SEKE-606915 format. One record per residue: residue in three letters; y, z, x of N, C-alpha, C, CB in turn. Coordinates in steps of 0.001 Angstrom, whole numbers, plus 500000, padded with zeros to 6 digits. Glycine has a CB too. Layout:
N
ALAYZXYZXYZXYZX...
// end
This chain:
169
MET591057931602476208591831932661476805592005933794475790593197932130477289ALA591747935008476188591740936153475277593098936424474626591292937379476019LEU594184936091475286595503936356474711595762935549473437596580936052475734PHE595109934404473304595306933551472139594213933745471095595359932100472563ARG593171934499471424592019934655470548592324935643469413590799935126471355PRO592153935181468180592369936095467054591198937067466918592561935302465742ASP591473938195466308590396939141465996589559938634464834590969940528465667ALA590165937815463985589456937222462852590122935893462507589451938186461616TYR589361935044461826589835933704461501589362933386460085589314932634462540PHE590310933139459188590001932822457800590623931479457441590509933936456850PHE590098930864456386590624929576455964592047929723455433589720928954454899LYS592239930539454414593573930779453846593775932283453687593745930046452468ILE595017932695453640595340934111453520594728934716452262596850934309453513THR594684933940451195594162934447449928592654934679449961594500933486448816GLN592004934252451018590562934460451139590211935669452009589912933219451711ILE591215936371452473590961937572453273590693938731452322592167937892454224PRO589498939311452382589223940452451497589935941702451998587705940712451398PHE590373942525451090591096943734451484590185944723452187591733944392450270SER588894944583451977587940945420452704588034945166454207586506945158452207PHE588441943962454598588637943642456019589627944628456635589142942178456195PHE590738944866455945591760945780456444591309947232456316593075945569455691GLN590752947571455185590341948951454936589291949418455945589795949088453517GLN588324948576456264587279948939457228587853949175458623586213947845457286ARG588988948592458916589618948742460233590734949787460234590174947406460694GLY590966950411459096592022951420459005593419950832459032591882952402460122ILE593550949566458642594850948886458661595580949152457350594677947354458891ARG596809949653457483597617949924456292598890949098456242597968951385456232LEU599236948421457350600416947560457405600004946178457877601502948156458337VAL600369945159457088600055943776457443601355942993457558599104943124456392LEU601567942410458734602755941599459016602404940140458757603257941805460493LEU603246939460458009602938938118457529603922937077458047602928938100456021ASP603398936020458625604209934862458958604521934134457646603475933917459990VAL605543933312457616605904932595456392605364931177456394607414932570456219ASP605970930314457214605652928887457170604213928625457593606607928103458065ASN603491927953456697602098927558456877601112928727456842601954926834458173THR601612929911456478600734931062456258600822931490454799601111932243457200LEU602052931644454302602270932011452907602662930809452041603344933079452818THR603101929739452679603540928534451985603583927379452981604933928747451319THR603876926197452513604049925069453426605388925219454152603981923708452656HIS605557924443455210606736924545456063608021924310455262606641923542457219ASP608965925247455378610282925178454731610245925207453207610977923939455165ASN609120925534452620609003925606451163609504926977450690607522925364450705PRO610361927029449678610859928320449193609897929023448226612191928121448513VAL608784928370447875607855928912446889606530929277447562607621927898445743PRO606003930484447314604704930861447886603594929923447403604360932319447518ALA602593929729448238601450928902447875600691929547446723600518928691449087LYS599914928742446046599130929209444904598249930401445308598258928058444342GLY598325931451444531597483932618444746598062933679445654596207932190445292VAL599101933360446402599668934306447368600262935537446674600745933615448212THR601027935319445618601655936439444917600596937386444357602562935926443785ASP599569936844443734598482937681443196597752938424444310597484936821442402TRP597512937746445428596818938372446568597637939553447093596573937333447707LEU598936939370447206599804940458447673599791941636446698601243939949447861GLU599839941357445406599812942427444405598498943200444475600012941849442990GLN597394942499444633596093943165444759596049944017446021594951942129444778GLY596618943514447095596660944265448350597467945538448225597233943412449451LYS598612945445447544599438946634447335598669947679446530600753946263446615LYS597921947239445522597106948157444719595998948794445560596495947417443519ALA595570948082446602594537948601447504595129949521448573593791947444448170GLY596454949744448511597094950672449435597612950062450720596155951730449771ILE597739948753450743598214948060451941599703947741451779597390946754452196SER600468947974452835601882947606452860602010946267453574602750948708453565PHE602927945453453101603156944136453684604614944003454097602771943019452690SER604833943251455164606171942897455601606124941510456207606727943929456614ILE607135940731455958607228939416456592607755939600458009608149938450455771LEU607158938874458934607584938864460332607726937401460732606561939633461272SER608950936931460802609181935502460992610191935232462097609655934873459696ASN609980934144462790610960933687463781612106932923463122610281932803464831ASN611963932649461841613005931919461118614275932745460982612503931511459738ARG615350932044460640616647932676460428616641933505459139617758931612460377TYR617575934411459079617765935300457932617863934510456626619025936152458123ASP618659933429456633618879932676455393617643931935454906619995931694455588ARG616641931732455752615362931159455311614441932273454802614678930373456473VAL614415933394455515613444934445455231613845935319454041613261935309456453LYS615116935686453943615534936630452896615193936165451479617018936864452992PRO615537934947451063615196934546449689613680934526449445615781933164449390PHE612935934122450454611475934085450320610933935504450185610826933370451537ALA611397936408451030610955937803450979611382938457449666611520938592452175ASP612595938169449219613077938731447955612201938292446786614530938313447706ALA611798937026446781610951936504445695609613937237445636610713934995445879LEU609149937725446792607874938445446850608065939965446858607095938020448086ALA609312940403446795609649941831446855609061942477448110609138942559445594LEU609262941802449253608749942300450525609892942551451508607741941308451123PRO609757943594452317610699943747453423610421942665454456610596945165454061PHE611355942482455386611143941421456364611886941710457658611585940078455796VAL611396941043458698612080940972459985612243939492460269611282941723461145SER613477939018460349613732937620460717614095937582462197614878936990459836LYS614103936380462756614378936219464186613544937223464999615898936411464476ALA612253937268464700611350938274465274611033938040466750610065938303464493ALA611342936860467255611116936522468670609639936524469051611863937498469560LYS608760936184468081607339936050468435607201934936469466606458935752467167PRO606432935081470484605331936018470686605725937359471302604314935385471543LEU606992937592471565607392938893472103607163939968471045608882938876472557SER607110941205471458606763942287470536607967942928469848606006943341471273LYS609156942393470050610384942954469461610254943160467951611574942036469754GLY609871942135467226609761942224465770608663943168465323609515940861465188VAL607564943190466049606468944114465722606946945548465888605224943848466618ARG607631945831466978608144947195467200609085947610466071608878947287468560GLU609937946682465633610858946983464542610095947307463256611814945802464309ALA609076946519462947608280946763461737607508948076461837607305945601461495LEU606925948362463002606194949622463181607111950814462964605566949690464580SER608314950724463481609275951800463328609682951965461860610506951536464198ARG609954950867461218610394950888459815609325951519458905610717949453459335PHE608053951200459173606956951695458335606306952957458897605906950616458175GLN606772953408460036606171954556460720604665954363460841606486955872459968ALA604285953187461312602882952822461478602545952767462964602578951462460796THR601276952929463261600803952796464635600261951389464839599716953859464959LYS600075951029466079599491949729466401598093949605465819599452949518467914GLU597336950706465871595949950696465411595825950452463909595285952004465766GLU596876950745463149596807950566461701597648949381461231597263951833460998THR597880948427462150598719947270461841598009945975462212600062947366462577ALA598208944953461391597663943615461653598768942586461451596442943306460724ILE598583941435462082599479940296461871598628939127461401600280939931463182ILE599138938385460424598465937178459931599400936005460153598071937308458413GLY598869934951460769599673933762461003598809932549461272600618933987462159ASP599464931413461410598754930147461582598853929565462996599283929149460601GLN599598930214463886599802929647465216599263930564466318601284929379465445LEU598585929943467259598030930696468376599110931174469336597021929852469120PHE600068930293469650601032930577470706602211931435470255601546929295471262THR602292931727468980603316932661468502602646933858467844604285931966467509ASP601985933641466719601442934742465923600306935493466624600949934213464601MET599290934774467120598143935440467752598548936067469085596986934439467968LEU599350935344469844599816935891471121600678937133470875600617934822471916CYS601519937093469861602344938250469510601469939452469166603271937912468328GLY600481939235468315599591940324467940598858940899469129598601939855466917ASN598338940033469966597566940490471123598436941173472172596837939322471752LEU599634940657472411600541941315473353601028942658472812601736940409473657SER601131942767471491601605943996470861600499945027470658602239943675469535GLY599253944604470830598132945525470660597750945776469218598451946818471303ILE598049944809468333597667944945466931596603943906466589598901944792466003CYS595930944110465478594894943182465013595539941841464677594138943758463774SER594961940757465175595513939428464921594544938615464064595807938693466251VAL595073938031462984594269937268462036594859935866461923594216937972460639LEU594052934884462244594469933482462197594031932861460882593886932690463391VAL594920932070460283594571931275459108594868929809459409595356931758457844VAL594171928939458702594400927507458847595744927181458187593226926667458209PRO596605926423458848597907926099458251597752925266456978598779925345459261TYR598683925450456059598667924656454829598894923179455111599723925163453858GLN599691922872456121599908921485456518600251921468458009601047920817455663LEU599835920415458670600151920288460091601520919654460259599077919455460823GLU602246920147461234603556919591461523603388918224462169604369920535462436THR604277917319461857604157915950462364605329915554463253604046914977461210ARG606184916512463565607335916168464411607730917334465295608527915741463552GLY608461916998466330609063918003467197608076918844467992609897918896466387PHE608580919975468433607816920856469303606594921439468605608697921971469808LEU606684921671467292605528922207466573604342921249466642605893922485465112LYS604618919952466583603536918965466697602873919072468077604081917521466465ILE603661919249469115603129919386470470602297920665470594604276919390471503LYS602792921764470023602032923017470069600687922864469367602835924159469426ARG600664922144468275599396921934467555598395921169468424599644921168466234ILE598891920238469196598002919490470107597458920436471170598759918292470777TRP598306921302471705597875922253472733596874923269472177599088922984473318GLU596970923562470882596070924537470264594648924012470078596622924959468929ARG594475922721469972593185922133469603591994922638470407593263920665469745PRO592046922677471749590858923143472482590486924589472137591097923025473985PHE591485925426471916591222926819471548590628926888470146592519927660471625LEU591189926111469239590750926153467850589309925697467693591653925297466993ARG588882924738468498587483924299468429586543925466468689587217923168469440ARG586906926303469657586082927479469958586122928483468816586552928145471256TYR587271928646468200587424929632467138586804929169465826588886929942466929GLN586616927855465658585957927332464442584577927956464302585844925772464487SER583844928032465413582498928601465344582573930084465002581747928393466679MET583614930766465441583800932171465114583966932331463602585025932749465864ARG584736931452462982584967931516461541583669931257460786586046930501461117LYS582873930302461259581618929961460591580603931097460720581037928663461175GLU580547931722461895579607932816462123579880933983461201579668933276463565LYS581157934281460964581521935435460139581604935077458668582844936012460596GLY581437933790458368581497933373456984582870933477456367580555934165456193SER583889933440457214585248933549456679585920932206456618586079934498457515
// end
C-alpha cells in the first residue's frame, strides 16, 4: 500500500549519505527517537549518531526530533544532541510535522522524516506530503502493541527489502 511505502529504505540512520538529502533539496530532517536514534527507552544515542548529526549540520541540514513520546522522555534526549523537538507529535497525523514546518519555516518539499515504523513514521510522512525514509530498528519490541504492529508490518517490509537491495542502501 502506497501510504506505508517509504521513499527510501536504509539499514541504519548513520548510513544515510547527506547527498541523499541534498539531491532532493531537503534542508529539514525530522527524526524519530526510539529505534531510530537509539534503542527503545535508551537515554543515550546509538553509536555514530552524534557524529552523523554533526556532519549533517555542516552539510547545511537542520534536524529536529519528532516523537510521539512524552516531553520528559524527549527533552533530555534532544538536549543531549542539542536538537529542537516536538513531543507528543501524534504521528501518523500531521500535527507534529506542521509544527516543525512552521518552526523552521520549511516547505513540505524540503522536509524529510526518518523513522523505523511503517504505521507511524512512514504513514505520517506520506500523509504530510514529505519525504519518508525508513530505517531498520535497532531492536524489535517484544511486548505490547508495538510487538503486534511489528507483526503487521512484516508483509510490507518483505516488499521493501528488495527496494533497499536495489538501491544499495
